[in-house]
C-alpha positions in Angstrom: 7.3 -3.6 18.7 3.6 -4.2 18.9 1.4 -2.2 21.3 -1.6 -4.5 22.2 -3.7 -1.4 23.0 -3.2 0.3 19.7 -1.9 -2.1 17.0 -3.9 -4.5 14.8 -2.3 -7.5 13.3 -3.8 -9.4 10.3 -2.7 -12.7 8.9 -3.7 -14.1 5.6 -2.7 -17.2 3.6 -2.3 -16.3 0.0 -2.1 -19.2 -2.4 0.5 -17.7 -4.7 4.2 -17.9 -5.2 6.1 -15.7 -2.7 7.8 -13.7 -5.5 4.4 -12.7 -6.9 3.1 -11.6 -3.6 6.3 -9.7 -2.8 6.1 -8.0 -6.2 2.5 -6.9 -5.6 3.6 -5.2 -2.4 7.0 -3.7 -3.6 6.5 -2.8 -7.3 4.7 0.6 -7.5 2.9 -0.2 -10.7 1.6 -3.5 -9.3 0.7 -2.0 -6.0 -1.4 0.7 -7.6 -3.5 -2.0 -9.3 -4.8 -3.6 -6.2 -4.4 -1.2 -3.3 -7.8 0.5 -3.5 -11.1 -0.9 -4.8 -12.4 0.0 -8.2 -13.5 2.4 -9.5 -11.1 4.4 -7.4 -7.5 4.7 -8.7 -4.3 4.7 -6.7 -1.1 6.5 -7.5 2.1 5.7 -5.6 4.3 8.7 -4.9 6.8 6.8 -2.8 7.3 3.1 -1.9 10.3 2.4 0.2 10.1 -1.2 1.5 13.3 -1.2 3.5 13.1 -1.3 7.3 12.2 2.2 8.4 11.0 3.0 4.9 7.7 4.7 4.0 5.0 4.9 1.4 2.9 7.7 0.1 -0.2 7.1 -2.0 -2.8 9.3 -3.6 -6.4 8.4 -4.5 -8.6 9.5 -7.3 -12.3 8.8 -7.8 -12.3 10.0 -11.4 -8.7 9.1 -12.6 -7.8 12.8 -13.0 -7.7 14.6 -9.6 -5.6 12.7 -7.0 -5.8 13.6 -3.3 -3.6 12.4 -0.4 -4.5 8.9 0.7 -1.8 7.4 2.9 1.5 8.6 4.2 3.4 6.1 6.3 5.1 6.5 8.7 3.2 9.4 10.0 5.1 12.5 11.2 
């Protein structure tokens, strides 16, 4: 449920087949390619797209040392 005091909702129209967009969000190897702007590199440690699922990513500026980036849900 949205909390209007805390939550932010974004909407975008992406002119691409739904299957391609879904794959970009749900396939770890595809997700890593677009999630952070170059030259940074993303590594997906966990990507569970089921309701209540979570994702964990790490970020690298040099492609060698990866540091925590996002862990959702928090807790």
